[in-house]
C-alpha positions, 0 to 999 in steps of 0.5 A: 749754901749756908745763907740758903739754909739759914734762910729757910731757917728764917722763913720756916720760923717766921711762919711759925710765928706768924700762925701764933705757934711760936712767940716772937722770942722763942722764934728768935731763939731757935733762929739763933740756935739754928744759925750757929748749928748751921755755921759750925756744921758746915764749916766742919764739913768744909774742913773735913773735905779740904783735909780729904782732898789734900788741901791742907798740905801746901801753903796756897791751898791751906790758906784758901781753906781756912778762908773758906770756913771763915767765909761760911761762919761769916755768912750765917752770922750776917744771915742771923743778923738779918733774920733777927731784925726782919723777924715780926710779930703777926698783926692783930686787928 
């Protein structure tokens, strides 16, 4: 879900850059902010859902809950790197 939301943000911002509604630097900056917010909001949601279901009460499930939160953040940061590398300017002929 984290990668999907970040890729959707990348697609939207890349379209805005190609339409020249945003500059490339602005698009990259907005993408950076969007990925950070998506990552931390999803990590917060996973933490809250894990506590609500009682996963923090046992050692095994508590460790898996922490790994799920770290996986959310790691996936968003990898998608951020992918998006920043793939951003491109519109072509002018």
